[in-house]
C-alpha positions in Angstrom: 117.9 122.8 86.8 114.4 123.5 85.4 111.1 121.8 86.5 110.9 119.4 83.5 114.5 118.2 84.0 113.8 117.7 87.7 110.7 115.6 87.0 112.5 113.5 84.5 115.3 112.9 86.9 113.0 111.9 89.8 110.8 109.7 87.6 113.9 107.9 86.3 115.1 107.3 89.8 111.6 105.9 90.8 111.5 103.7 87.8 115.0 102.2 88.2 114.4 101.7 91.9 111.2 99.8 91.2 113.2 97.6 88.8 115.5 96.6 91.6 118.5 98.7 91.0 120.4 99.8 94.0 121.1 103.4 94.9 124.7 103.3 93.8 123.8 101.6 90.5 121.3 104.4 89.8 123.8 107.0 90.7 126.3 105.4 88.2 123.7 105.3 85.5 122.9 109.0 85.9 126.5 110.2 86.1 127.3 108.2 83.0 124.4 109.8 81.2 125.9 113.3 82.0 123.8 114.4 84.9 125.4 116.8 87.4 126.8 115.0 90.4 125.3 117.5 92.9 121.8 117.2 91.4 122.1 113.4 91.3 123.0 113.2 94.9 120.3 115.6 96.1 117.4 114.1 94.1 118.5 110.5 94.6 118.4 110.9 98.3 115.1 112.8 98.4 113.3 110.5 96.0 114.4 107.2 97.6 113.6 108.6 101.1 110.0 109.4 100.0 109.7 106.0 98.4 110.8 104.3 101.6 108.5 106.4 103.8 105.5 105.6 101.5 106.2 101.8 101.4 106.3 101.7 105.2 103.1 103.8 105.7 99.7 102.4 106.7 98.3 103.8 103.4 100.6 101.5 101.4 99.7 98.5 103.5 96.0 99.3 102.9 96.5 99.7 99.2 98.3 96.4 98.9 95.6 94.6 100.9 92.9 96.0 98.6 94.6 95.8 95.2 97.5 93.4 95.6 95.5 90.7 93.8 95.7 92.7 90.6 99.5 92.9 90.6 101.8 90.8 88.5 105.2 89.4 89.7 107.6 92.2 90.5 104.9 94.9 90.3 104.3 97.5 93.0 101.5 99.9 93.7 102.6 103.6 93.6 99.4 105.7 93.7 95.6 105.3 94.0 93.1 107.9 92.9 89.3 108.2 93.0 88.1 109.5 89.6 84.3 109.6 89.1 83.0 106.0 89.1 86.5 104.6 88.8 89.4 103.9 91.1 92.7 104.5 89.3 95.6 102.4 90.6 99.1 103.4 89.2 101.7 100.7 89.6 105.3 100.5 88.5 104.2 98.9 85.2 100.5 99.6 84.6 97.5 101.9 85.0 94.6 99.9 86.3 91.1 101.4 86.2 88.5 99.7 88.4 84.9 100.7 87.9 82.9 100.8 91.1 79.5 99.9 89.6 78.9 97.9 87.5 82.2 96.1 88.2 84.7 96.5 85.4 88.5 96.4 85.1 90.6 98.2 82.4 94.4 98.1 82.3 97.1 99.8 80.3 100.8 99.3 80.2 102.3 102.7 81.2 104.7 102.6 78.2 101.7 102.4 75.8 99.9 105.4 77.1 100.3 108.4 74.8 97.9 111.0 76.4 96.1 111.7 79.6 94.0 114.9 79.7 90.9 116.5 81.1 88.5 118.1 78.7 84.9 119.4 78.5 82.8 119.2 75.4 79.6 121.0 75.7 77.1 119.4 73.3 75.1 122.5 72.1 73.5 120.4 69.3 71.9 118.3 72.0 70.3 121.4 73.4 68.9 122.3 70.0 67.5 118.8 69.5 66.0 118.9 73.0 64.2 122.2 72.2 63.0 120.9 68.9 61.6 117.7 70.4 59.9 119.4 73.4 58.5 122.3 71.4 57.3 119.8 68.8 55.6 117.7 71.5 53.7 120.8 72.7 52.6 121.8 69.3 51.6 118.2 68.4 49.5 117.9 71.6 47.5 121.1 70.9 47.0 120.5 67.2 46.7 116.8 66.9 42.9 116.9 66.4 43.4 119.0 63.3 46.1 116.6 62.1 43.8 113.5 62.5 40.8 115.3 60.8 43.0 116.0 57.8 44.2 112.4 57.8 40.6 111.0 57.9 39.7 113.2 55.0 42.4 111.4 53.0 41.9 107.9 54.5 38.3 107.6 55.8 38.7 104.2 57.3 41.2 105.6 59.8 38.4 107.0 61.9 37.7 103.5 63.4 40.9 103.7 65.6 41.8 107.4 65.5 38.9 108.4 67.7 39.6 105.9 70.4 41.0 108.2 73.2 42.4 106.1 76.0 44.5 108.8 77.6 44.3 112.7 77.8 42.0 112.7 74.7 44.8 111.2 72.6 44.5 108.2 70.3 47.0 105.3 70.3 49.1 106.7 67.5 49.2 110.2 69.0 50.3 108.7 72.4 53.2 106.8 70.7 54.4 109.9 68.7 54.0 112.2 71.7 55.8 109.7 74.0 58.6 109.3 71.6 59.1 113.1 71.2 59.0 113.7 75.0 61.4 110.8 75.7 63.9 112.0 73.1 63.6 115.6 74.2 64.4 114.7 77.9 67.2 112.3 76.7 68.9 115.1 74.7 68.3 117.6 77.5 70.0 115.4 80.0 72.9 114.8 77.7 73.3 118.5 77.2 73.4 119.1 81.0 75.8 116.2 81.6 78.1 117.5 78.9 79.1 120.4 81.3 80.8 117.8 83.4 84.3 117.1 82.1 86.0 113.9 81.2 89.4 112.4 82.0 90.7 110.8 78.8 93.3 108.1 78.7 94.6 107.5 75.2 96.8 104.4 74.6 98.6 103.6 71.4 96.6 102.1 68.6 93.4 101.8 70.7 90.4 104.0 71.2 90.4 106.4 74.2 88.8 105.6 77.6 86.8 108.5 78.9 85.8 108.9 82.6 83.1 111.3 83.6 84.5 113.3 86.5 84.7 116.8 88.0 88.1 118.5 88.2 89.0 117.8 91.8 92.4 118.2 93.3 92.7 114.4 93.2 92.0 114.3 89.5 94.6 117.1 89.0 97.1 115.0 90.9 96.3 111.9 88.8 96.8 113.8 85.5 100.0 115.3 86.8 101.4 111.9 87.9 100.6 110.4 84.5 102.0 113.3 82.6 105.3 113.1 84.6 105.6 109.5 83.6 104.9 110.3 79.9 107.3 113.2 80.1 110.1 110.9 81.2 109.4 108.6 78.2 109.5 111.4 75.7 
């Protein structure tokens, strides 16, 4: 039996067990659906044994103590992952995303999730804008006197406030323009640098995606694998 078939079988067993079906009832369902008796016996025993060990472990008790208040009737916690600024709690029914700071809760029904992926989108256009703003700031600083002299030639009355230099020999208008260009340059530069850090994307049906900034750690890989296994079963 190939890997995809094995994952579908194990996920089905977990799901039916979470719904309250007994071992023999699940066995009957699988045999009726045409699964091989030997494979059903093997993976039914292995899967339910793992489930029992986890439910009796200190880790499960700790998870329930922390996140049990978010559960609905008949719902059980299966996994917990740290993903960037979020804690992802996977239950038998839902994916619950808890933001660490500022506090926020996002939840999805597992049956409504269409896609979970990790992607990196390097924003090169932000780098171009950052260079344009920062270079423009430097040019403006060195040549602003020439600019204001030309402006006074066109609007003579402007010399009453253009020659008030409260800071670094710049007038009020020059300070505002220079400050704006520097701020935008640094903003775009920071966005460009941060774009090298990937995102975990959760895409539910008929709703916009939720993106979480996170590096690709083994825990993130495990989370994506878990979610894809569940979606693989549904397909």
